[in-house]
C-alpha positions in Angstrom: 29.4 -6.7 16.4 29.6 -3.0 15.1 25.2 -3.8 13.8 25.4 -4.8 18.6 25.4 -1.3 19.1 21.3 -0.5 19.5 20.0 2.6 18.0 23.3 4.2 17.5 24.5 2.4 15.4 21.1 3.1 13.0 22.7 6.9 12.8 25.6 5.0 10.3 23.0 4.1 7.7 21.1 7.2 7.3 22.2 10.0 4.1 24.7 12.2 5.0 23.2 15.3 4.1 20.0 14.6 6.3 20.3 12.7 9.8 16.0 12.9 9.9 14.5 8.7 10.6 14.2 7.6 7.1 15.7 4.3 7.4 13.4 1.8 7.6 14.3 -1.5 9.8 12.2 -4.5 8.4 13.5 -8.4 10.9 13.2 -11.4 8.4 11.7 -14.1 9.9 14.2 -17.6 10.6 12.2 -20.9 9.1 13.0 -24.5 9.5 11.2 -26.8 7.2 11.3 -29.0 10.8 8.0 -26.3 11.2 5.7 -28.5 9.1 2.9 -27.2 10.8 4.3 -23.5 9.9 5.0 -24.1 6.2 2.0 -26.3 5.5 -0.3 -22.4 6.6 2.4 -20.9 4.4 1.8 -23.1 1.9 -1.7 -23.4 2.2 -1.3 -19.7 1.9 0.3 -19.3 -0.9 -1.9 -22.0 -3.3 -5.1 -20.1 -2.2 -2.9 -16.8 -3.2 -1.3 -18.3 -6.3 -0.9 -21.5 -7.4 -2.9 -22.4 -11.3 -2.5 -25.9 -11.3 -1.0 -28.0 -8.8 -1.8 -29.0 -5.0 -1.0 -28.4 -1.2 -0.2 -32.2 -2.0 1.6 -31.4 -5.5 3.9 -29.1 -3.5 4.3 -31.9 -0.1 5.2 -34.8 -2.5 7.5 -32.3 -4.9 8.9 -30.6 -1.5 9.4 -33.8 0.1 10.2 -35.7 -2.8 13.3 -33.5 -2.8 15.4 -32.8 1.1 18.3 -30.6 -0.5 15.9 -27.4 -0.5 15.0 -28.0 3.4 19.1 -26.6 2.8 17.7 -24.5 1.3 14.7 -22.7 2.5 15.9 -21.0 5.4 13.1 -17.7 5.4 9.5 -17.9 4.0 10.4 -15.6 1.0 13.1 -18.0 -0.5 9.8 -20.9 0.4 7.0 -18.1 -1.7 10.2 -18.3 -4.4 11.0 -21.8 -3.8 6.8 -22.8 -4.5 6.3 -20.6 -7.6 9.8 -21.8 -9.6 9.2 -25.9 -8.6 6.6 -27.0 -11.3 8.3 -25.4 -14.5 11.9 -27.1 -12.7 9.7 -30.2 -12.6 8.6 -30.1 -15.7 12.1 -28.9 -17.0 14.0 -31.6 -14.8 11.3 -34.5 -16.0 12.4 -33.8 -20.1 16.1 -33.2 -19.1 17.4 -35.1 -16.0 20.8 -34.2 -15.5 18.6 -30.8 -14.2 20.0 -30.0 -10.8 17.2 -28.4 -8.4 19.5 -24.9 -7.2 19.3 -22.0 -5.0 20.8 -20.1 -8.4 18.5 -22.3 -11.1 15.4 -21.5 -9.0 15.7 -17.9 -8.5 16.7 -17.9 -12.2 13.1 -19.6 -12.7 11.4 -17.2 -9.8 13.1 -13.9 -11.7 11.8 -14.9 -15.1 8.2 -15.4 -14.5 
C-alpha cells in the first residue's frame, strides 16, 4: 500500500545526500507458460543466441515432460535461467534418478555456469 503513492513514493528510495533523480525504475513482464506463442518466440531467441547442443524441440520436450516448471517460470528471466540450466540438470537426473528439478537447483546450476 505504501508504494501506491505514485511519483511521490520514488522519493522514499532516493539517496539521502541527494534528492536528484538517480533511481532507475524497471518493470518485470509477467510470463504465462500458457501463452505458447510468446514462450516459443523466447525459446527461439534463446536457441539462436545461446544454445549449443539443444534445439527448440529439445527444450519444448523437456518443458512438456516437467509440468511443475510451469509453476516456477513466471518471468522471462526465470525462463532464461531454466533454459540455461535444464540440459545439465537433466543429464545429472539421468545419472541420479532422485534429483529433483526445483527452483533452487535451477538457480544453483545457472550460477555455476
